[in-house]
N, C-alpha and C positions, 0 to 999 in steps of 0.2 A: 493190367495187373488183375489177377484173379486169386483170391484166397481160397484154397482148396480144402484145407483141413485145419482144425485147431484142437490142441490138447491142453487141458489145464490140470495141474496137480497142486492141491493145497492152495489154490488161488481164491481169495475172498471166501465165498461159501461153497466152492466146488472142491470135492475131495479128489476125484480123478474122473475126468470126462473127456471123451473124444467126439467131435462133431464135424461132419462134412457139409459143405455149402454149395448152393446153386451158384452158377456163374453170373446170375442176374439179380434177383431180389430174394432176400432172406429176411423173414419177419419173425421176431422173437415175441411171443405172446404170453402174458401171465399177469397176475396181480402184482401190486407194488411190493418191493422188498424180496422178490424171489430169485433175483440174480440175472435179470435180462441185461441191465447196464453193465454188469461185470463182464459179460462176454464182449461187448463193444470195447470196454476199457482194456481188456487183455489184447485184443487185436490192435488197438491204437498204441498201447504201451510197447508191444514187441516190435512194431514197425516204425515207431517214432521216438522211442526212448523215454518218453514222459507220459504221465497220465493227464487226461483233460479234466480230471476231477480235483486237482490240487491236493493230493494226498501224499503222505510220506510212506515209506516202505512198510512200516509196521502194520498199517491197516490193510495192506494188500495180501497179507498172509492169513490163511485159515486159522481160526481160533485154536490156540494150543500148539500150533506148528511153528517151526523156526525157519523153514525154507519153503519156497514155492517155485514151480516151473511153468513157463508158457512156451509151447511149441507150436509152430505153424508152418504149413507148406504153401508156397506161393508160386504161381506161374506168371511169367512176364516175358513177352516177346518170344514165346516158345521155349524159354529157359525156365528150369525149375530150381527153386531156392528153399532151403530149410533154415528157418530162423528159430533160435531158442534163447529165452531170457531166464536166467536163474536169479532168484530173489532171496535175500535174507533181510533182517531188520536194518542192517547197516550198509548193504551193498547190492549192486546190480551187475550181472555179468552177461554180456550178449555175444552170441556166436552166429555166424552166417556160414552155412554149409560146413559146420563143425570146426570153423576157424574163428578165433576171437575177432570181434568187430566192435566198432564204436557206434553210438547212436547216430552221429553225424554221417558216417558211411552208409548206414541203413536208410536214413532219411533221404539221401540222394537217389536211392534206388526205388523206394516205395512211397508213393504219394497217397494221402488220404485227407478227407475233409470231414469234420464233425459238426453236426447241428445238434446242439443240446439246449436244455432250458437255461443253463448258465450263459451260453453264448447269446441266446436271444434276449437275455436280460442285461447284456454287457453295457448298453448305453446308460442305463440308470445306475449301474454298479460302479466299482472303482476303476481308476485309470489302468490298473494292471491288466484287467481283462481286455480292455480295448487295445492295449499294447500287444497282448498275446494274439489277438485277431490279426493284427498287421504283421507280426513276426511269422505267423503261419503263412500269410500271403507271400512274404519274401521268398520262401522256398519254392513257391509256385513260379515266381518270376525267374529265379536263378537258384538252382539247387546248391551252388557253392555258398549261398548266403547262410546255409546251415553252419558252415565253418566260421563265418563272420560272427554270427550270434554266439556260438560256443566260445570263440576266442575273446569276445567282449566280456562275456560272463566270467571267464577265467581271470582276466586282468582286474575286473571289478571286485571279484572275491579277494584277490591278493591285496588290492588297495584298501578294501574295508578292513582286512585283517591288520594292516599297518596302522590304520586310524584307531581301531579298537585297542590294539596293544598300547598305543600312546595314551588313550583315555584311561586305561587301567594301570597306568604307570609302569608298564612292562618295558618300555623303551624310552630313553631320554629324548627330548625335543630335537636335538641335533641329528640323532639317528633317524627319527621319524621323517624329518624334513629331507634328509638325503635319500631315503627310500622313496618318498613321494616324488621327488625330482627325477629319480631314475625311471619311475613308472610312467611319469607324465606324458612323454612323447608317444608311447604305445597306447596309453589310455585315450589320449585326445585323437589319435589317428583312427583307432578302432571305433571310438564313439562317433566321430564325425562320419565315418564310412557307413556305420549302421543307421544313423539318422538319415543320411542321404539315400541309402537303399530303401528305407521306409518311404521317403518322399517320392522317389522314383516309382515305387510300386503303386502308391496311392494315385499318382497322376496317370500311370499306365492303365489303371483299372476304371478310370472315370467313365469312359464310354459304356463299357459292359455294365457298370454299376447302375447307371441311369436307365439303360435298357431293361435290366432285370427289375428295377423298381416300377417301371411303367407296366411291365408284364404282371407283377404281383398285385399292384394297386388298381390296374385298369384305369389309370388316370395319368395325365401329363404333369408329373411332379418333378421339380428341380431338386436334385440331390448333389451335394458336394461335401468335401472333407477339409478340415483345417488340421494342420500338424502344429501343435502348440509346444513351444520351447520357451520356458519361463513366461508363459501366458502370451507369447508372441507367435503369430502364424508365420511359419518359415517355409511354407509349402513351395514357394517360388525361389527359394534360396539356391545358389550354386553350392558345390562342395566346398569351395574356398570360403564362402560366406558362412556356411555351417561351422566350419572349423574355427573361424575367427570368433563367432558368437559363443561357441563352446569354450574356447580358451578364455575369453573375456569373463564369462560366468564363473569359470573355475577360479580365476583370480579374485573375483568379488566374494566368493563363498569359502575362500581358503581358511580363514580363521574359524568360521562357523563349522566347517568340517572337522577341524582339530578339536573343537570343544564338544561336538556331538559324537565323534567317534564313528562316523559313517559318511559315505560318499553322497553328497547332496547335488552333484552335477552329473549329467550324462543322460543317455537315452532311456535309462531305467526310471527316470523321473518325469518323462514327458507324457503328454496326453494327446488324444485324437478326438476331435469334435465332429460329429456327423450333423450336417446342416440340412434342414428340410425347408425348402423355400427361403434359403438364406438365414434361417433361424436355428439356434442350437436345439437339437432334438431332445437334449436332456431336460429342457425346461418348457418347450413349446409343443411337444408331441404327446399323444396318448400312448398308452402301453402297446396297443395294437399297431400304431404307426412305428414305434420304436422297433418292434419285432419285425415288421415288414422291411425296415431299413437293413437290419442285420441279415435277415433272410436273403435279401437282394444282394448284399455284399458277398455272402457265401456263394450264391448262385453265379455271380460275376466271376468269382475266383475260379469256379469250376470251368466256366466257359473259357476264361483266359488260359487256364492250364491246357485245355485242348488245343488252343491256337499256338501256344508256345512249345508244347512237347508232342503233339500229335495223338495223345491219349487222354482219357479222363481219369481223375483220381478215384479211388474207392470212396464211396459215400457212407457215412454213418449217421443215422438219425435217431437220437435218443429221446423218444417220447415227445418229439416236438410237434407232431401233427395234432396232438390233443391241445397244444398251446395256441393253435391258430384258429381263427374263425373259418367258417365253411368256404368262403371265397378264396382266402389265402391257401387253405389246405388243398382245395381243388386245383388251384394254379400250380402249387408245388408238385402235386402228383402228376399233373400233365407235363411239367418240366422233366420229372424223373422218367416218364415214358419216352421222352424225346432224346435222352442221352443214353448211349450204349456203354454202361459201366456196371460194376457190381455194387449192390446197395444192401446195407444192413439197417433194419428198422426195429426198434423196440416199441411195444405198445401194450396197454391194458385193454384195448378195444378188440375183442375177438372177431368183429366184423370187418376190421380194417383190411385184411388181405383181399377181400372181394373188390376193394377200390382199385387195385392194381391191374386186374384182368390180364395177367400175363401167363404164358405157358411155363416159363422158367421161374417158377415161384416156389420157394420152400418155406413152410410154416413150422416153426419149432415152438412147442409149448413148454414153458419153464415153470417149475415149481420146486421151491426150497433147494435150489442148487442141483436140480436134476432136469434132464431133458426128456420129456415124456413122449415126444413124437420123433 
């Protein structure tokens, strides 16, 4: 997959800009707050349907504007695709080759992996960021998992609406219970399948994960993962065991869900613990070690994608090289040299492009929403 061109209209701090890219390494250089990350976000948003920055539509629009457009041209397997995302404060509309498309359809075609300060901090942050790491991994393992994630989110949204309506006295208890009962088989099935897909992906990545960690740390370190469901590690559970545990927990929290007006059971409430030498890295690792773990996790995901699909995903590095010490930074750059894929890098370090020493290198200088080079 090669992103050939990008056009932004009224997106973030860009009024109207068109930029062409190198098929290998593209470095966006500039001071903080000039719009470097906005370019990465646009590329990710149009090809994945969501932002990696956890923002709603309103902040994606240029100040004073009501609509924005992201257009990109992509080449994959000698086929050319035109992607366009239209944004307003309340909606997104995606098209592929001028035909309406859904984000899940596009995600199946175009794969990308993002390294960001937020992802490198995900171990010490909330469980939602760790869940997102794993759900991004799911699509690497099987692109149909994009459907599974979307379908679970849909039934969860419906279930939460039923619970909220009851809490606000919009529906009597009898109606609420009937609606929950009708949703329960689908909710449990999708929830159990999503949990098991996460478990399968984490187990499948174990070898590559440890290899990447040894590469980054230059030491023989034991890395493993626990999947925590109600604080119990269920990484070795079968699908049937996962379903039974989810069903049991749903019964236990039935009354609590009615009184709180929100779903308290399901994969949206679970956590992932990264173990460093059999100890939880949240509590026993330095910040540098935590970053090395997530960096290794992402590198392993890239390697696995190549094994599973025969191609590497597009890589986006949002100012992460400055977050790493020299040894880890050098190891990552060496890794990037060894994989044949398109890479986008943002940095405030004007000397960074020299580190890549590649012929197919494009350097774009960004200032106040304008591309100077």
